[in-house]
N, C-alpha and C positions, 0 to 999 in steps of 0.2 A: 738098761740095755744089755748088761752082762747076763741077766737072767734069760735073755733071748738068744744067747750065744754070740753076741757081738763083742769083738775084742776092742777095747778102748786103749788108745795110746795117747799120752800127752807129754810134752816137754815143757819144763818151767824153770825159771830162775827164782821163783818165789818160794823161799824156804817154808813159810807158814803153810802154804798149800801142800807142798810135797810132804812136809812133816805130819800134817794132819791125816793125809792118806796113809802114810807109813805107820802111824800109831794105831790106825784102824785095823791093822794086822789082817788084811785080806790075803787069803792063801794064794791067790793067783797074781798078786802084785809083784813086780820086779822093779827095783830101783837101781839106776846106773848113775855113776858120777865120773868126773874126770880123774884119771889116775895121776898121782903125784909121787915124785921120788922124795926121799928123806931130806934132800937139800932144797925142796920146793920146786924143782924143775918138773916140767910136764912130760908125761909118757906118750901123750896123744892117743891113749887107749881108754876105753870105758871099762870101769870095773863095777861090779855089783857092790852096793853098800848103802848104809843109812844116809839120808839127806843130811848135809852139813849146813850150819848157819854161816857159811863163809862165802866170800865172793872172790873171784879171780880177776875182777875188773881192775884192780891195782896193777896186775901184771901188764895189762894192755896199756894202762896209763904210763907205767915206767918205760915200756918199749917205745911208745910214741914220743913222750916228753923227756925221757932220760932222767927222771927224778921221782921221788916218792909222791904219792897222791896227797893233796892237802886235806886236813881234817875239815869237818863240817863247820866248826867254829872259825877256822882260818878263812874258809871260803865265804862265810857270812860277813866277816870283817872286810874282805876284799870287795864284795858286792856293796856293802854299806858305804865304803869310801868312794866307789865308782858312782853311786847314786848321788852322794853329796857333791861330787865334782861335776856332775852332769847338769846340775841346775843353774 
């Protein structure tokens, strides 16, 4: 499509996808990400930069639940206990 002059825009939270396009080094590609301050606070501005393999989902979790997100291992143990108690 780009050969025909069509501009392609996509937004993704999938690091593998964004990174694969980034390393393709297409001269017309622009990569934007959420700006962060040194203390981890948000700027609510987009800045140009390389895709990062990070997620800010934990920010939302902390804001909603007031605690750190649980690890996958801990979550699996909770689900396992729930299933045993459900039968």
